[in-house]
FIKOLZA-1660 file (N, C-alpha, C; in steps of 0.1 Angstrom, whole numbers, plus 5000, padded with zeros to 4 digits):
% residues 200
   i   px   py   pz ch aa at
   1 9596 6100 7793  A  A  N
   1 9601 6086 7794  A  A CA
   1 9591 6078 7801  A  A  C
   2 9591 6065 7798  A  H  N
   2 9582 6056 7804  A  H CA
   2 9590 6045 7812  A  H  C
   3 9584 6040 7823  A  A  N
   3 9590 6030 7831  A  A CA
   3 9580 6019 7834  A  A  C
   4 9582 6007 7831  A  A  N
   4 9573 5996 7835  A  A CA
   4 9574 5993 7850  A  A  C
   5 9563 5995 7857  A  I  N
   5 9564 5993 7872  A  I CA
   5 9555 5982 7877  A  I  C
   6 9549 5974 7868  A  G  N
   6 9542 5962 7871  A  G CA
   6 9528 5964 7877  A  G  C
   7 9523 5953 7881  A  L  N
   7 9509 5952 7887  A  L CA
   7 9511 5953 7902  A  L  C
   8 9509 5964 7908  A  W  N
   8 9512 5966 7923  A  W CA
   8 9501 5958 7931  A  W  C
   9 9505 5952 7942  A  S  N
   9 9497 5945 7951  A  S CA
   9 9491 5932 7946  A  S  C
  10 9496 5928 7934  A  V  N
  10 9492 5915 7929  A  V CA
  10 9503 5905 7929  A  V  C
  11 9502 5894 7937  A  P  N
  11 9513 5885 7938  A  P CA
  11 9517 5879 7925  A  P  C
  12 9529 5876 7923  A  T  N
  12 9534 5871 7910  A  T CA
  12 9534 5856 7910  A  T  C
  13 9529 5850 7921  A  A  N
  13 9529 5835 7922  A  A CA
  13 9516 5831 7928  A  A  C
  14 9510 5819 7925  A  P  N
  14 9497 5815 7931  A  P CA
  14 9498 5815 7946  A  P  C
  15 9488 5819 7953  A  I  N
  15 9487 5818 7968  A  I CA
  15 9484 5804 7972  A  I  C
  16 9491 5799 7982  A  G  N
  16 9491 5785 7985  A  G CA
  16 9480 5781 7995  A  G  C
  17 9467 5786 7993  A  L  N
  17 9456 5783 8001  A  L CA
  17 9447 5773 7993  A  L  C
  18 9442 5763 8000  A  A  N
  18 9434 5753 7994  A  A CA
  18 9421 5759 7989  A  A  C
  19 9416 5754 7978  A  V  N
  19 9403 5758 7973  A  V CA
  19 9392 5752 7982  A  V  C
  20 9380 5757 7980  A  S  N
  20 9369 5752 7989  A  S CA
  20 9366 5738 7985  A  S  C
  21 9359 5731 7995  A  A  N
  21 9356 5717 7993  A  A CA
  21 9346 5715 7981  A  A  C
  22 9336 5724 7981  A  Q  N
  22 9326 5724 7970  A  Q CA
  22 9330 5733 7959  A  Q  C
  23 9329 5730 7947  A  P  N
  23 9332 5739 7936  A  P CA
  23 9326 5752 7938  A  P  C
  24 9334 5763 7936  A  L  N
  24 9330 5777 7938  A  L CA
  24 9333 5785 7926  A  L  C
  25 9323 5791 7920  A  L  N
  25 9325 5801 7909  A  L CA
  25 9323 5814 7915  A  L  C
  26 9333 5823 7914  A  L  N
  26 9333 5836 7919  A  L CA
  26 9330 5846 7908  A  L  C
  27 9319 5853 7909  A  I  N
  27 9315 5863 7899  A  I CA
  27 9319 5876 7904  A  I  C
  28 9329 5882 7898  A  L  N
  28 9335 5895 7903  A  L CA
  28 9327 5906 7897  A  L  C
  29 9320 5914 7905  A  E  N
  29 9312 5925 7901  A  E CA
  29 9319 5938 7903  A  E  C
  30 9320 5946 7892  A  Q  N
  30 9326 5959 7893  A  Q CA
  30 9314 5970 7894  A  Q  C
  31 9317 5980 7901  A  Q  N
  31 9306 5990 7904  A  Q CA
  31 9302 5997 7890  A  Q  C
  32 9289 5998 7888  A  E  N
  32 9283 6004 7877  A  E CA
  32 9287 5998 7864  A  E  C
  33 9290 5985 7864  A  V  N
  33 9293 5977 7852  A  V CA
  33 9285 5964 7852  A  V  C
  34 9274 5962 7844  A  P  N
  34 9269 5972 7835  A  P CA
  34 9262 5984 7842  A  P  C
  35 9260 5995 7835  A  A  N
  35 9254 6006 7841  A  A CA
  35 9239 6005 7839  A  A  C
  36 9231 6010 7849  A  G  N
  36 9217 6010 7847  A  G CA
  36 9210 5998 7854  A  G  C
  37 9199 6001 7861  A  A  N
  37 9191 5991 7868  A  A CA
  37 9186 5980 7859  A  A  C
  38 9182 5983 7847  A  R  N
  38 9176 5973 7838  A  R CA
  38 9187 5963 7833  A  R  C
  39 9199 5969 7830  A  E  N
  39 9210 5960 7826  A  E CA
  39 9214 5951 7837  A  E  C
  40 9214 5956 7849  A  T  N
  40 9218 5948 7861  A  T CA
  40 9208 5937 7864  A  T  C
  41 9195 5941 7863  A  A  N
  41 9185 5931 7865  A  A CA
  41 9186 5919 7854  A  A  C
  42 9189 5923 7842  A  L  N
  42 9191 5913 7832  A  L CA
  42 9202 5904 7835  A  L  C
  43 9214 5909 7838  A  I  N
  43 9225 5900 7841  A  I CA
  43 9223 5892 7854  A  I  C
  44 9216 5898 7863  A  Y  N
  44 9213 5890 7876  A  Y CA
  44 9205 5878 7872  A  Y  C
  45 9195 5880 7863  A  R  N
  45 9187 5868 7859  A  R CA
  45 9195 5858 7852  A  R  C
  46 9205 5862 7844  A  R  N
  46 9213 5853 7837  A  R CA
  46 9222 5845 7847  A  R  C
  47 9228 5852 7857  A  F  N
  47 9236 5845 7867  A  F CA
  47 9227 5836 7876  A  F  C
  48 9214 5839 7878  A  R  N
  48 9205 5831 7885  A  R CA
  48 9203 5818 7877  A  R  C
  49 9201 5819 7864  A  R  N
  49 9199 5807 7856  A  R CA
  49 9211 5798 7856  A  R  C
  50 9223 5805 7856  A  L  N
  50 9236 5798 7857  A  L CA
  50 9237 5789 7869  A  L  C
  51 9232 5795 7881  A  A  N
  51 9233 5788 7893  A  A CA
  51 9223 5777 7893  A  A  C
  52 9211 5779 7888  A  L  N
  52 9201 5768 7887  A  L CA
  52 9206 5756 7879  A  L  C
  53 9214 5760 7868  A  A  N
  53 9219 5749 7859  A  A CA
  53 9231 5742 7865  A  A  C
  54 9236 5747 7877  A  S  N
  54 9249 5742 7883  A  S CA
  54 9247 5738 7897  A  S  C
  55 9238 5729 7901  A  P  N
  55 9235 5726 7915  A  P CA
  55 9246 5721 7923  A  P  C
  56 9256 5715 7916  A  G  N
  56 9268 5710 7923  A  G CA
  56 9278 5721 7927  A  G  C
  57 9276 5733 7922  A  W  N
  57 9285 5745 7925  A  W CA
  57 9279 5755 7934  A  W  C
  58 9287 5762 7941  A  S  N
  58 9283 5774 7948  A  S CA
  58 9286 5786 7938  A  S  C
  59 9277 5794 7936  A  V  N
  59 9279 5806 7927  A  V CA
  59 9278 5818 7935  A  V  C
  60 9289 5825 7937  A  R  N
  60 9290 5837 7946  A  R CA
  60 9291 5850 7938  A  R  C
  61 9281 5859 7940  A  L  N
  61 9282 5872 7935  A  L CA
  61 9291 5880 7944  A  L  C
  62 9302 5885 7939  A  Q  N
  62 9312 5891 7947  A  Q CA
  62 9315 5905 7943  A  Q  C
  63 9309 5916 7950  A  P  N
  63 9312 5929 7946  A  P CA
  63 9327 5932 7950  A  P  C
  64 9334 5940 7941  A  D  N
  64 9347 5944 7944  A  D CA
  64 9348 5958 7949  A  D  C
  65 9337 5963 7954  A  Y  N
  65 9335 5976 7960  A  Y CA
  65 9327 5975 7973  A  Y  C
  66 9328 5985 7982  A  P  N
  66 9320 5984 7994  A  P CA
  66 9306 5987 7992  A  P  C
  67 9297 5980 7999  A  L  N
  67 9283 5983 7999  A  L CA
  67 9279 5989 8012  A  L  C
  68 9269 5998 8012  A  P  N
  68 9264 6003 8025  A  P CA
  68 9261 5992 8035  A  P  C
  69 9264 5994 8048  A  R  N
  69 9261 5983 8058  A  R CA
  69 9246 5980 8059  A  R  C
  70 9238 5990 8056  A  D  N
  70 9223 5989 8057  A  D CA
  70 9218 5984 8043  A  D  C
  71 9213 5972 8042  A  P  N
  71 9208 5967 8029  A  P CA
  71 9197 5976 8023  A  P  C
  72 9190 5983 8031  A  E  N
  72 9180 5992 8026  A  E CA
  72 9186 6003 8017  A  E  C
  73 9199 6006 8019  A  Q  N
  73 9206 6016 8011  A  Q CA
  73 9212 6011 7998  A  Q  C
  74 9211 5998 7996  A  W  N
  74 9217 5992 7984  A  W CA
  74 9209 5997 7972  A  W  C
  75 9216 6000 7961  A  E  N
  75 9210 6006 7949  A  E CA
  75 9206 5995 7939  A  E  C
  76 9196 5999 7931  A  E  N
  76 9191 5989 7922  A  E CA
  76 9201 5985 7911  A  E  C
  77 9211 5993 7910  A  T  N
  77 9222 5990 7900  A  T CA
  77 9232 5980 7905  A  T  C
  78 9230 5974 7917  A  T  N
  78 9239 5964 7923  A  T CA
  78 9233 5950 7922  A  T  C
  79 9241 5940 7920  A  L  N
  79 9236 5927 7920  A  L CA
  79 9231 5923 7934  A  L  C
  80 9237 5929 7944  A  A  N
  80 9233 5927 7958  A  A CA
  80 9218 5930 7960  A  A  C
  81 9214 5941 7954  A  W  N
  81 9200 5946 7955  A  W CA
  81 9191 5935 7949  A  W  C
  82 9194 5930 7938  A  H  N
  82 9186 5920 7931  A  H CA
  82 9186 5907 7938  A  H  C
  83 9197 5903 7944  A  H  N
  83 9198 5891 7952  A  H CA
  83 9189 5892 7964  A  H  C
  84 9189 5903 7970  A  R  N
  84 9180 5905 7982  A  R CA
  84 9166 5905 7979  A  R  C
  85 9162 5911 7967  A  Q  N
  85 9148 5911 7963  A  Q CA
  85 9143 5898 7958  A  Q  C
  86 9152 5889 7955  A  D  N
  86 9148 5876 7949  A  D CA
  86 9143 5866 7960  A  D  C
  87 9130 5865 7962  A  G  N
  87 9125 5857 7972  A  G CA
  87 9126 5842 7969  A  G  C
  88 9129 5838 7957  A  A  N
  88 9130 5824 7953  A  A CA
  88 9144 5821 7947  A  A  C
  89 9154 5828 7952  A  R  N
  89 9167 5826 7946  A  R CA
  89 9172 5812 7949  A  R  C
  90 9180 5807 7940  A  P  N
  90 9186 5793 7942  A  P CA
  90 9194 5793 7955  A  P  C
  91 9194 5781 7962  A  A  N
  91 9202 5780 7975  A  A CA
  91 9217 5782 7972  A  A  C
  92 9221 5778 7960  A  N  N
  92 9236 5779 7958  A  N CA
  92 9240 5792 7952  A  N  C
  93 9231 5802 7951  A  L  N
  93 9235 5815 7947  A  L CA
  93 9237 5824 7959  A  L  C
  94 9250 5827 7961  A  Q  N
  94 9254 5834 7973  A  Q CA
  94 9258 5849 7970  A  Q  C
  95 9258 5857 7981  A  L  N
  95 9263 5871 7980  A  L CA
  95 9275 5872 7989  A  L  C
  96 9286 5876 7983  A  G  N
  96 9298 5878 7991  A  G CA
  96 9300 5893 7996  A  G  C
  97 9308 5895 8006  A  R  N
  97 9311 5908 8011  A  R CA
  97 9324 5913 8005  A  R  C
  98 9325 5926 8003  A  Q  N
  98 9337 5931 7997  A  Q CA
  98 9350 5928 8005  A  Q  C
  99 9348 5929 8019  A  E  N
  99 9360 5926 8027  A  E CA
  99 9365 5912 8027  A  E  C
 100 9356 5903 8022  A  D  N
 100 9360 5889 8021  A  D CA
 100 9366 5885 8007  A  D  C
 101 9367 5895 7998  A  L  N
 101 9371 5892 7984  A  L CA
 101 9384 5885 7983  A  L  C
 102 9395 5889 7989  A  P  N
 102 9407 5881 7988  A  P CA
 102 9406 5867 7992  A  P  C
 103 9400 5864 8003  A  L  N
 103 9398 5850 8007  A  L CA
 103 9389 5842 7998  A  L  C
 104 9378 5848 7993  A  S  N
 104 9370 5842 7983  A  S CA
 104 9377 5839 7970  A  S  C
 105 9386 5848 7966  A  L  N
 105 9393 5846 7954  A  L CA
 105 9403 5834 7956  A  L  C
 106 9409 5833 7967  A  M  N
 106 9418 5822 7969  A  M CA
 106 9411 5809 7969  A  M  C
 107 9399 5808 7975  A  Q  N
 107 9391 5796 7976  A  Q CA
 107 9384 5792 7963  A  Q  C
 108 9383 5802 7954  A  A  N
 108 9375 5799 7942  A  A CA
 108 9381 5788 7933  A  A  C
 109 9372 5781 7926  A  W  N
 109 9377 5771 7916  A  W CA
 109 9378 5778 7903  A  W  C
 110 9370 5788 7900  A  A  N
 110 9370 5795 7888  A  A CA
 110 9364 5809 7890  A  A  C
 111 9368 5818 7882  A  C  N
 111 9363 5832 7883  A  C CA
 111 9357 5837 7870  A  C  C
 112 9348 5847 7871  A  L  N
 112 9341 5852 7860  A  L CA
 112 9338 5867 7862  A  L  C
 113 9338 5875 7852  A  G  N
 113 9334 5889 7854  A  G CA
 113 9335 5896 7841  A  G  C
 114 9331 5909 7841  A  I  N
 114 9331 5917 7829  A  I CA
 114 9344 5925 7828  A  I  C
 115 9347 5932 7838  A  S  N
 115 9360 5940 7837  A  S CA
 115 9366 5944 7851  A  S  C
 116 9362 5937 7861  A  S  N
 116 9368 5940 7874  A  S CA
 116 9383 5938 7874  A  S  C
 117 9390 5947 7880  A  P  N
 117 9405 5946 7880  A  P CA
 117 9409 5933 7888  A  P  C
 118 9401 5928 7896  A  W  N
 118 9404 5916 7904  A  W CA
 118 9405 5904 7894  A  W  C
 119 9399 5905 7882  A  L  N
 119 9401 5894 7872  A  L CA
 119 9416 5892 7869  A  L  C
 120 9424 5903 7870  A  L  N
 120 9438 5902 7868  A  L CA
 120 9445 5894 7879  A  L  C
 121 9440 5897 7891  A  S  N
 121 9445 5889 7903  A  S CA
 121 9442 5874 7901  A  S  C
 122 9430 5871 7897  A  A  N
 122 9426 5857 7895  A  A CA
 122 9435 5851 7885  A  A  C
 123 9438 5857 7874  A  M  N
 123 9447 5852 7863  A  M CA
 123 9461 5849 7868  A  M  C
 124 9466 5859 7875  A  V  N
 124 9480 5858 7880  A  V CA
 124 9481 5847 7891  A  V  C
 125 9470 5846 7899  A  W  N
 125 9470 5835 7909  A  W CA
 125 9468 5821 7903  A  W  C
 126 9466 5821 7890  A  G  N
 126 9464 5808 7884  A  G CA
 126 9450 5802 7884  A  G  C
 127 9440 5811 7887  A  K  N
 127 9426 5806 7887  A  K CA
 127 9421 5806 7872  A  K  C
 128 9413 5796 7869  A  P  N
 128 9406 5796 7856  A  P CA
 128 9397 5808 7856  A  P  C
 129 9398 5816 7846  A  T  N
 129 9391 5829 7845  A  T CA
 129 9385 5832 7832  A  T  C
 130 9372 5836 7832  A  A  N
 130 9365 5839 7820  A  A CA
 130 9361 5854 7821  A  A  C
 131 9364 5862 7811  A  V  N
 131 9360 5876 7809  A  V CA
 131 9348 5876 7800  A  V  C
 132 9337 5880 7805  A  L  N
 132 9325 5880 7797  A  L CA
 132 9326 5889 7785  A  L  C
 133 9324 5883 7773  A  G  N
 133 9325 5891 7761  A  G CA
 133 9311 5895 7756  A  G  C
 134 9301 5892 7763  A  D  N
 134 9287 5895 7759  A  D CA
 134 9285 5909 7755  A  D  C
 135 9292 5918 7761  A  Y  N
 135 9290 5933 7759  A  Y CA
 135 9300 5938 7749  A  Y  C
 136 9308 5930 7743  A  G  N
 136 9318 5934 7734  A  G CA
 136 9330 5941 7740  A  G  C
 137 9338 5947 7732  A  I  N
 137 9350 5954 7737  A  I CA
 137 9346 5969 7738  A  I  C
 138 9340 5972 7749  A  R  N
 138 9335 5986 7751  A  R CA
 138 9343 5993 7761  A  R  C
 139 9347 6005 7757  A  T  N
 139 9356 6014 7765  A  T CA
 139 9351 6017 7778  A  T  C
 140 9338 6020 7779  A  E  N
 140 9332 6023 7792  A  E CA
 140 9332 6012 7802  A  E  C
 141 9333 5999 7797  A  F  N
 141 9334 5988 7806  A  F CA
 141 9349 5983 7807  A  F  C
 142 9358 5991 7803  A  D  N
 142 9373 5987 7803  A  D CA
 142 9375 5974 7795  A  D  C
 143 9367 5972 7785  A  G  N
 143 9368 5960 7777  A  G CA
 143 9382 5959 7770  A  G  C
 144 9387 5971 7765  A  P  N
 144 9399 5970 7757  A  P CA
 144 9411 5965 7766  A  P  C
 145 9410 5966 7779  A  L  N
 145 9421 5961 7788  A  L CA
 145 9423 5946 7786  A  L  C
 146 9412 5939 7784  A  F  N
 146 9413 5925 7783  A  F CA
 146 9414 5919 7769  A  F  C
 147 9414 5928 7759  A  F  N
 147 9416 5924 7745  A  F CA
 147 9430 5918 7744  A  F  C
 148 9431 5906 7739  A  G  N
 148 9443 5899 7738  A  G CA
 148 9446 5889 7750  A  G  C
 149 9437 5889 7759  A  S  N
 149 9439 5881 7771  A  S CA
 149 9437 5866 7768  A  S  C
 150 9429 5863 7758  A  G  N
 150 9426 5849 7755  A  G CA
 150 9416 5843 7764  A  G  C
 151 9410 5852 7773  A  A  N
 151 9401 5847 7783  A  A CA
 151 9386 5851 7781  A  A  C
 152 9384 5858 7770  A  M  N
 152 9370 5863 7767  A  M CA
 152 9361 5852 7762  A  M  C
 153 9349 5851 7767  A  R  N
 153 9339 5841 7763  A  R CA
 153 9325 5846 7766  A  R  C
 154 9316 5841 7759  A  R  N
 154 9302 5844 7762  A  R CA
 154 9297 5836 7774  A  R  C
 155 9287 5841 7782  A  L  N
 155 9282 5834 7793  A  L CA
 155 9276 5821 7790  A  L  C
 156 9269 5820 7778  A  V  N
 156 9263 5808 7774  A  V CA
 156 9273 5797 7772  A  V  C
 157 9286 5801 7768  A  D  N
 157 9296 5791 7766  A  D CA
 157 9304 5787 7778  A  D  C
 158 9299 5792 7790  A  C  N
 158 9306 5788 7803  A  C CA
 158 9299 5776 7809  A  C  C
 159 9288 5771 7803  A  L  N
 159 9282 5759 7808  A  L CA
 159 9285 5747 7800  A  L  C
 160 9286 5735 7807  A  P  N
 160 9286 5734 7821  A  P CA
 160 9299 5740 7828  A  P  C
 161 9298 5744 7840  A  L  N
 161 9309 5752 7846  A  L CA
 161 9322 5744 7847  A  L  C
 162 9320 5730 7847  A  E  N
 162 9332 5722 7848  A  E CA
 162 9342 5725 7836  A  E  C
 163 9337 5729 7825  A  Q  N
 163 9346 5732 7814  A  Q CA
 163 9355 5744 7816  A  Q  C
 164 9351 5753 7826  A  L  N
 164 9360 5764 7829  A  L CA
 164 9373 5759 7835  A  L  C
 165 9372 5748 7842  A  L  N
 165 9384 5742 7848  A  L CA
 165 9395 5738 7839  A  L  C
 166 9391 5735 7826  A  T  N
 166 9401 5731 7816  A  T CA
 166 9403 5741 7805  A  T  C
 167 9397 5753 7807  A  A  N
 167 9399 5763 7797  A  A CA
 167 9413 5768 7797  A  A  C
 168 9418 5773 7785  A  P  N
 168 9432 5778 7784  A  P CA
 168 9434 5789 7794  A  P  C
 169 9446 5790 7799  A  A  N
 169 9450 5801 7809  A  A CA
 169 9451 5814 7801  A  A  C
 170 9451 5825 7808  A  A  N
 170 9453 5838 7801  A  A CA
 170 9466 5838 7794  A  A  C
 171 9467 5846 7783  A  N  N
 171 9478 5847 7775  A  N CA
 171 9490 5853 7783  A  N  C
 172 9501 5845 7784  A  D  N
 172 9513 5849 7792  A  D CA
 172 9519 5862 7787  A  D  C
 173 9519 5863 7773  A  G  N
 173 9525 5875 7767  A  G CA
 173 9517 5887 7770  A  G  C
 174 9504 5886 7770  A  W  N
 174 9495 5897 7774  A  W CA
 174 9497 5901 7788  A  W  C
 175 9498 5891 7797  A  L  N
 175 9500 5894 7811  A  L CA
 175 9513 5901 7814  A  L  C
 176 9524 5896 7807  A  A  N
 176 9537 5902 7808  A  A CA
 176 9537 5917 7803  A  A  C
 177 9530 5919 7792  A  D  N
 177 9529 5933 7787  A  D CA
 177 9522 5942 7797  A  D  C
 178 9513 5937 7805  A  L  N
 178 9506 5945 7815  A  L CA
 178 9515 5948 7827  A  L  C
 179 9526 5940 7828  A  G  N
 179 9535 5942 7839  A  G CA
 179 9536 5930 7849  A  G  C
 180 9529 5919 7846  A  W  N
 180 9529 5908 7855  A  W CA
 180 9543 5903 7858  A  W  C
 181 9552 5904 7849  A  A  N
 181 9566 5898 7851  A  A CA
 181 9575 5908 7859  A  A  C
 182 9570 5920 7862  A  V  N
 182 9578 5930 7869  A  V CA
 182 9576 5928 7884  A  V  C
 183 9586 5923 7891  A  A  N
 183 9584 5920 7906  A  A CA
 183 9589 5931 7915  A  A  C
 184 9596 5941 7909  A  D  N
 184 9602 5951 7918  A  D CA
 184 9596 5965 7913  A  D  C
 185 9583 5966 7911  A  G  N
 185 9577 5978 7906  A  G CA
 185 9580 5990 7915  A  G  C
 186 9577 5989 7928  A  P  N
 186 9579 6001 7936  A  P CA
 186 9594 6006 7936  A  P  C
 187 9603 5996 7936  A  E  N
 187 9617 6000 7935  A  E CA
 187 9621 6007 7922  A  E  C
 188 9615 6002 7911  A  R  N
 188 9617 6008 7898  A  R CA
 188 9612 6022 7898  A  R  C
 189 9600 6024 7904  A  L  N
 189 9594 6037 7904  A  L CA
 189 9603 6047 7912  A  L  C
 190 9608 6042 7923  A  R  N
 190 9616 6051 7932  A  R CA
 190 9629 6055 7924  A  R  C
 191 9635 6046 7917  A  R  N
 191 9647 6049 7910  A  R CA
 191 9644 6059 7899  A  R  C
 192 9633 6057 7892  A  H  N
 192 9629 6066 7881  A  H CA
 192 9626 6080 7886  A  H  C
 193 9620 6081 7897  A  L  N
 193 9617 6094 7903  A  L CA
 193 9630 6101 7907  A  L  C
 194 9639 6093 7913  A  E  N
 194 9652 6099 7917  A  E CA
 194 9660 6104 7905  A  E  C
 195 9659 6097 7893  A  E  N
 195 9666 6102 7881  A  E CA
 195 9659 6115 7876  A  E  C
 196 9646 6116 7877  A  L  N
 196 9639 6128 7873  A  L CA
 196 9643 6140 7882  A  L  C
 197 9645 6137 7895  A  V  N
 197 9650 6148 7903  A  V CA
 197 9664 6153 7900  A  V  C
 198 9672 6143 7897  A  R  N
 198 9686 6147 7893  A  R CA
 198 9687 6153 7880  A  R  C
 199 9678 6150 7871  A  C  N
 199 9679 6155 7857  A  C CA
 199 9666 6162 7854  A  C  C
 200 9663 6174 7859  A  P  N
 200 9650 6180 7856  A  P CA
 200 9649 6184 7842  A  P  C
% end
């Protein structure tokens, strides 16, 4: 038997915190996506160009996983490593800390990423969200999860960034199928487990 238990720890209504004064694009980075130092260097350069083309915006590279406290231990497969090595990085290209992710997400004007689960939070909170489709629907990148979201687009189509603000919201039916509409997930799970105990 199956029981829909929703998206745990994801609010079902937008958080009422004001966005930042300056437009902020939050780029949600998932660990090892894309895999490999070469691929990460490539996408860093593309995000760098995006920041250069958007001087009126802050562009924040936001890992959704913890980085070592010592930058010397950052791996070449992280955007943080490439940001640190970039001696001529644009002033508006920032690096966020994992512990600041919820606050950054609340303050963001728009969000972008490949397959970070925090993209779901952005959608549910009502943030304009773009899922990068440059890598296609690849299983190793959790691409199939976002198939049907209506939010997939190529990075080149995200410029100028202002157009993200008027992009269509994520597909409500798709979000509902994922469990967005289930507000009592933990209680549903508890009831289901109790039924299994009573009827082994």
